[in-house]
N, C-alpha and C positions, 0 to 999 in steps of 0.2 A: 913557564910551562906547568901545567897542572900535575900534582902528584898522583901516579897511578895507584889504584887500590886493587886489592884481590877480591874477586868474587868467586865464591866456591858454592856449588850446588850439589846436594846429595840426596838419596833416598835411602830409607832404612825401614826394616820391619820391627815393630814392637816386640819384644820377648815378653810374652804374657799380656793380659788384658790391661788396657789403659782406661782408667775411669776419669771422670770429670775432674775430680780433685787432683788426680795425679797430673793431668794436663795443666791445671791452674798452677801447680807447684812448679812444673817444668818451665812454664812461661815466666813466672815470677823470678825464678833463679836466673833464666837466661837474660831476661831484661836487665837484672842487677848486674850480672857479669859483663854483658855486652855494653852497657853504658859505661862501665869503668874502662873497658878495653876499646872504646871507639868503634864498635861493631854495630852495624845495623842489618836488617834482613827480615825475612818472612818465613814463617812456619805454616805448613798446611798439614793437616792431620785428618785421615779418613781410614776407618775400619782397620786399625793396626798399622797403618802405613804412614811414615813421616816423609815430607818433602821439604827441604829447607835450603833457603839461600842465606849465605853469610857474606858480608862485605865490609872491608875496612882494611886497615894496615896489614900487610902480608903476614908479618910475624904473629900478630894478634888472632888473625883468622886461622892460621895453621894450628896455633896452640888450642883454640876453641874446637876446631875439628878433631884434633887428637884426643881432647877430653871427651867429646861425643863418641868417638870410635871405641873408647875404652869403657863407655857407660854400659852396664850390663842390662839396661832396659832395651838396648838395641840388639835384636836377634841377628841381624845382618845389616851391613851398610855398604852402599855402592856410591862412588863418585860419578855424578852426571856430567858436570863441567867445571872447569877451573881456568881462570885466566885474569889478565888485568883489565881493568876498566877505568875510564876517566871520571866517571861520575857514578854515584850510588843510585840504584834503582829505588831504594827505600830509605831516603836520607831522614825521615822523621820517625822511623820505627826502630827502637833498640831491638825489638823482635815483635813484628807484627804477626798476626794469626788469622787464618782464614780456613773456612771449610771449602772443599773443592767446588761445590755448587756456587760458592760466592765469587769464584774467579771469572765468572762469565761463561759464555757458550763454549763448550767443550772442555772446561776445566776438570770436571770429574772423569771423563773419558780419557784425557791426557795423563792424569795422575795414575789412573789403573793401567794405562798402556806401559807407562814407565815401570810400574810395579811387575807387570808381566815380563818385560824385557829384562829386569833385575833378576828374576827367577831363572831366565834362560841364559843370561850372559854372565851373570856372577858379579864380582866386585867392581870391575871397571867398565862403566857404561860410556865413559867420555869418548870413546872412539867410534861410537855408533851414530851416524848422522840422525837417525830417527829420534834419538834421545834429545839431541840438540834442538830439533824442531818441536818435539813435544815440550821441552822446557820452555821454549819462546812462547808457545801457545799458552802455557800455564801463566807465565809472568806477564804476557801482553806487553812486553817492552822490547820488542825486536830492535836491535841496534844498540842497546845498553847491557845486553847480556854478554859475558865474556865469550870471545871467539874460541 
């Protein structure tokens, strides 16, 4: 039987402007940490909004998310989805990066819709079925996203 992995997906607003150099530094540090902790995932950034998928061993993913939640570059953070998966959606990326328009049709719209829901609903988006559907749209991996 395959070992289940934790997949955690969140959205957050940047606290202050994020320059290209800032983003490069964030990605570099994330890749270094994630490789060490056996975490893979995807970061989407657009206009002050972070959308991130973390996947890997449960303890490592939770420690990573806790570090992110305490990072003062995040003005607010909301959990979109969290659950067990049998396979990684991003097995080759210690931390992939995409702009919403690179996610295919509807990617930008879905990211902005989640941001709108975050503003209305607050920190826990995981109970809203619209967030689950938007997340699946963004990832394009229906069936490999945590239920």
